[in-house]
N, C-alpha and C positions, 0 to 999 in steps of 0.2 A: 616680142608680141606687140601688137598694136593696140592701142586703148587709150581713153581719154582719162585724165585725172582732174577731178573737180575739187578745188580747195575753196570751202565756202565758210565764211566766218559770221554770218548773221542770218536771222530769219528772213530779212528783207532779200538777201542774196539767194537763199534757198527757195523762196517763192518763185523767183525767176527761172530756176532750172528744174523745178519740181516735175513738170510735164516731160522734160527731155529725159529724165532718168527712166521713164517707161519704155524708151527704145533700146535701152542696153539689155543684153542677154545675161550678164553676170554683174553683180555688184561686189566690191571689195570693201569690208568694214574695217576702217582704221580710225574710228571716231574716238572711242575711249579705251583705255588700257586696263591692266589688272589691278591698279589702285582704287578702283571705284568701291566705295563702302557705304553709300547712301543712295536713297531713291533718286533717279534721273529727273531733272525737272527742266522747265523752260525750253530753250532753243534745242538742246540736245534730245529732249524727250520728244519734241515735235518731229524732228528728223527721223528718230528711231521708229516712232509710230508710223510714220508715212512710209518708210522703207519696208516695214513689216506687212503693209497692205499691197505691196507691188507684185506679190506671187512670183517673185524672181529669186533665183539662187543668190545667196549672200554668203561669201567666204570671209571670215574674220582673220586679220593678220595675226592676233594673238588670242583673244577671247571675244565672243560676240558682244558688242556694246550693250550695256544695260543689264548683264548678269554679273552676280556676285562671283568672284573667282574662287572663293572658298567653298560655297555651297552650291553654286549653280542656279540659285533662285533669281527670278527676275527682279530688277531694281527699276525697271521701266515697264509699265503696264499699258497695253492697248486700251484706248478710251472705251469705256463701258464694259470692260472686262474686270472680274475681281483680281 
């Protein structure tokens, strides 16, 4: 299969490719794994919030980033939502 893999390690790098992500038909989520047990903050929250606004299918490698693996409850909330 053909595809692009973007490895981005900072908010500055993410800002550079943010618009480019809108061109893709499918996104693969390999951001965070099953060990997450606290609210997502900072850079990771910024990325997750933006990806959720793209209206694109997102397939998670293990569990969607920002969800508690035990309860399924969101640990990252979109801005302005409860």
